[in-house]
N, C-alpha and C positions, 0 to 999 in steps of 0.2 A: 217576376217581382222578388222572389226569394233570393235570387242571385245578384240583385242590385247592391252596390256598395255606396253608402251615403256617409259622408264625414261631417261632423258637427264641429264648427269652429267657434269658440267663445272668445270674442274680442274683449280683452281685459281693459282696453282704453275706453270703451263705451258700454261695457257690461251687457252686450247684445250677442245673440247666437245667430250665426249664419251657417246654413247647411248647403252642401254641394253633392251632386250625384257624380261619382267618379266614373270616368270612361275607362274601358279596359286598357291596361298598360299605359295609363296617363302618367306623365312625368310630374315630379314635384314642382318643377318650374312652371309648368302649365297651370297647376292648381294655384300657385302663388300669383300668377297673373290674374286669375279669376278672383282671388281674394283681394287683390289690389283694386280691381274694378268695383267690388262691393263695399270695401271698407275705406279706401283712399290711402291705405298704408302701402308705400312702395315695396317692391320685392326685396330691395337691398336692406330695408329697415325691418322686415318681418322676421320675427323669431317665433317659431312654432315648437312648442314644448308638449311632450307627453306628460301624463300624470306623474311619472317617475322622475321628471326633470330632465329627461334626455331630449336633446334637440334633434329634430328630424334630419335625416341624412339626405342631402341633395342628390347623391348618386343613386339613391333607391327610388322606385316608383312611388306615386302618391298613395298607393294602397297600404303603405306602412302606417298611415293614419288610422286605419280600421284594424283593430286588434280584437280577435276573438277572445272573449272572456266569460266569466260566470254571469256578469250582468247583461251580456249581449252587446252586439255591435251598435244597436240603435241608441244606447245611453252613453256611449264612450265619447269623451270630449278631447279636443286638441285646443291648447290655449295659445292665443295669439298675443304677442307683445310687440310694441313699437320700440325698436332699439334707439331711435332718435330722442325718446322721452325717458326721463328717469323719475318724473313726478306725475302721478296719476291723482288728480284732485277733483275729478267729476265736473259738473254735477251729474249724478246718476239717478235718473228718475225710476220710480218703482213701476212695475208692470201696470198697464192700464186696467181700469175697472170695466166690467161688462155693464151694459145699460141697466139691467135690473138691479145689480149690486150698487151701482152709482145712484139709483133711484132711492134706495133705503138709506144710503149714506147721506144724501142731501136732506132727507127728512126721516130720522130714525123712529119718530113717534107715529108715523102713519100706520093705520090699521089695515092689515091685509088678511084675506081668508087663509085658513090653515093650509089647504092644498097648494095655493099659490105661494105661500110663505115657505113651504118646504122646498120648492124649486129655487126660490131666491136664496135661501140659506145654504142650499147645496152648492150653488155657485160661489157663495161667500166663503164656505169652507174650502172649496177648491182654490180660491184666491189666496187665502191665508197659507195653505200648503205650498202654493206656488211661490209666495214670498220667501218662505223658509228654504225651498229648494234653490231659488235664485242665489241666496246667500251661500248655501252649501257649495254650489258650483264655483262661485267666486272665491270662496275660501280654498277650494281644491286648486284653483289657479294660483292663489298665493302660495300654497304649499309646493306646487310645481316650481314656482320661482325660487323658493327657499332651497329646494333640492338642487336646482340648477346652480344657485350660488355656492352651495357646499361642494359641488363638483368643480367649479372654478377655483374655490378656495383650496381644495385638495391638490389641484394642479399647481397653484401658487406655492403651496408649502413644499411640494416636490422640487420645484425650480429653486426655491429659496435654500433648501437643504443642499442642492447641487452647488449653488453659488457660494454658500458658506464653506462647504468642503473644499472647493477649488481655491477660495481665498486663503484658507488655513494652509493648504499645501503650498501656495505661492509664498506665503509668509515664511514658512519653514525653509523653503529653497532660498529665499532672499537672505535669511539669517546665515545659512550655511555659506552662501556665496560671499557675503560681506566678510565673514570670519576667515574664509580661505584666501580671499584676495588680499586682505590685510597681512596675513602671514606670508604670502608670496612676495608682497612688496617689501616687507621687512627683510626677508632672507635675500631677496634680490639686491637690496641696498647694501647688505653686509658684504656681498661678494663682488660688488662692482669694482673695487680697487684692485683686486688681484685676479678676477675671473673674467667673465664675459659681460659686456655691456651693450645696450642698444637703446638709445634715446627714443626712437620711434616706438619700440615695443613697450617701454615704460610709459610713454604718453598714452598708448592704446589701452594699457591696463587701467590707468587712472580714469580714462574716459568710460571704460566698462563700469568702474565703481560709481561714477556719476549717473550713468544710464540705469544701473540697478536701483539707485535711489529714486529715480523717476518712475521705475516700474512699481515701486512700493505704493504709488498712488492708486494703482488698479485694485489693490487688496482692500482699499478703504470702501466698505459697503455699509458703513454704519447708518447713513441716511436712509438707504433702502430698507435695512433691517428694522429701523424705527417705524417707518411707514407700514411695513408688513405686520409688525406686532400690534400697532394701533388698529389696523384694519381687522386683524384677528380678534382683538378684544371687542371691537364693535360687532362683529359677526356673532360672537358668543353671547353678547347682550341681546342681540336680536332673537337668538334662539331661546333665551330665557324669558323673553317678553311675554306677558299674558296674551298679547294680540297675536302671537304665533300659534295659539291654540284656539280651537273653535269657541266662538262666543254666542252661539245660537240657542243657549238654554232657555232664555226668555221666550224666543220665538217658538220653540218646541212646546213649551207649556201653554202658550196662547193657542197653538194649533190643537192641542189636546182639549182645551176648553171649548174651542169652536166645534170640534167633533162631538163633544158631550152635549152641547146645546142642541145640535142638530138631532142627536139621538133622542133627546127629551122631546123635541118637537114631533118626531116621527111616532112616538107612543101616544100622542094626543089623537083622539078620534076625529075623523074628517067631518065634523058637524058644521053648523053655520057660525061657529065662533070665529072671532077675529083676534089678532094679536099684533103688537108692534115689534120692532127689530132693535130696540135700544141696546140690549146685551150683546148682540152679534156685531152691531156697529162699533161698540166700544172695543171689542176684540180686534176688529179690522183696523181701527185707528191706532191702537197700541202696537199692533204688529208692524204697521207702516213706520211708526216712530222708532220702534226697536230696530227695524232694518236700516233706517237712515243712520242711527247711531253706530251700529256694528259695521256698516259699510264704510263710514267715515274713518273708523279705527282701522279697518282692514286695509283700505287704500293708503292711509298714512303709513302703516307698517310696510305695505308693498313698495311704496316709494323709497323707504329706507333700504329695503333689500336690493332694489334695482340700483340705488346709488352706490351701495357697497360693491355690487357686481361691476359697475362701470369703473370704479376705482381699481378693481383687480385687472380689468381689461386694459386700463391705462398703465398699470404697473408691469405687466408681463413683458412688453417691449423693452422697458428700462432694465429689467433683470436680464433679458437676453443680451442687451448691449454690455452690461457689466460682466456677464459670463464670457463674452467674446474678448473683452479687454483683459480679463484675467488670463485667458488662454494665450493671448498674444504675448502678454508680459511673461508668462511661464515659459513659452517657447524661446523668447528673447534671452531669458536668464540661462536656460539650458544651452543655447548656442554660444553665449559668451563663456560659460563654464567649459564647454568642449574646446573652444578656440584657445583659451588660456592653457588648458592642459596639453593641447598639441604643441603650443609654443614652448612649454616647459620641457616636454620630451625632446623637442628640437634642440633646446639649449643643452640638455643632457647629452645628446648625440654629439654635438660640437665639442663639449668638454671631454668626452671619452676619446674622440678622434685626436684632439690636441694631446691628451695624456699618452696615447699610443705612439704618436709621432715623436714625443720627447723621449720615450723609452727606447724607440728604435735608434734615435740619434745618439743617445748616451751609450748604447751597446756597440754601435759602430765605431764610436770614438775610442772605447776601451779596446776593441779588437785592433784598431789602427796603432794604438800606442804599444801594445804588447807584441805584435808580430814582428816589426822591424828590430826591436830589441833582441828578440830571440834569434833573429837572423844574424846579428852581429856579435853574439856571445862567442868567446873563444872556445875551442874544442877541449882545451886542457886548462886545468885550474892553475898550473905552474907557469909563471911568466917566463922562466929561463929554458923551458923545454923547446927543443928544436922543432921546427915546423914539420908537419906530417908530409911524408913524401908524396901523398896524393892530393895535397892541398890545392895544387894548381888545377886539378880536375874538378874540385868541389865548387869552384867559383861560378861556373855556368849554372849549376843547380840553385845556388843561393840567389842569383840574379833572377831566375825564373820565379822563385817564391815571392820575391819582392814585387815583381811585376803583377803577380796574381793578387797580392794584397792591395796594390794601387787600383787595379781594375775593380776589385770588390768594393773599395771605398767609393769609387766613381758610381757604381750601381746604387749603393746606399744613398749617395747624394742626389741622384736623379729621382729615386723613390721618395725621399724626403721632400724634394721640390714639388713633386706631383701632389703629395699629401697636403702640403701647405697651400697649394693652389686650390685644391678642392675645399679646404676649410674656408679660405677667403671667399670663394664663390657661395658657399652655404651661408656665411655671415651676411654677405651682400644681399642674397635672396631673402633672408629673414628680415633684414632692415627695410627692404623694399616693401 
């Protein structure tokens, strides 16, 4: 018996406690099936919360419901919520009266012997204490729901901060992209008349600018931010609400009054005297009325908590979609930026190649113009001087120099032709 594990489940939809004997190594899913059989709440709609607001882990065994603590395992509660419902409006009936207590409630002025009255009042005191404890358990369930809501809200704030940060980064990248592409288009237009031009590339750049404007829609998260801020304000108001704090002071005072009455009755001698139960019945009635009032307030506040929690659950997928859209837009902008920079460097390569080819052509033309002239310059500055006796032998040497210059020019011409062909191929590939 000492090693048995029993879990007590407080059904917050009906305010009733169901208890289960846990089998060794029983899974949580197995326990949920048993809970479904007892309460009618399907396993998919069951939310089992510990007092700390932590939801039970389906990967762990059912023994996680039983936690060793100062109060002992027999008084520990697990709180059951129905995820398909966000409004808990009752009605929640108070615990039933025992026969003897019901007897004096029906007729409080009936006279009973003191020994018998002690037994009846003892049960009446137990009933009043039980009403207060029932409220305390339900309040603890409401507190678990509040802590669970705060956990969801913390996750919501974390996702919202990530979304806002990603949106601001995307906005900064879009501003940089727009400024840089406008400058590139201006400089490209300035050099089109005398430099390199490509209508296809120009069209692609303008399409990039339009696509970047469309990406700006992903950074618009104002509607989500407004919903999150309104929800955050609502949660703060719920935390400040007086119904978020224990409202059982009246019940506690009535409990103490019932105990005092019973103590006074115990001091009376067990003689043949009789007495009625008017004062004790008044306490019972006031306690029931007080419990009805505080439970109505408690479940009204609980319904608001569960409504806020459902709003968070509905918002989380929307934030996830917004984050994915921002990431896709960010990747698209970076790809367009990289593509445009590669095209700019390609244009620079073509421009440098053309500049090198022009310098090679000009240098070859200068060499062609100077070399023949030097070959035909007379050896003497005096026009009347007789020819050199070995001038007939120099002719073959001059012919060889001239042939070498022609061959060099032919080589330069072939090199220039190959360079021009490569440039045309690069231009064609860039336009394609």
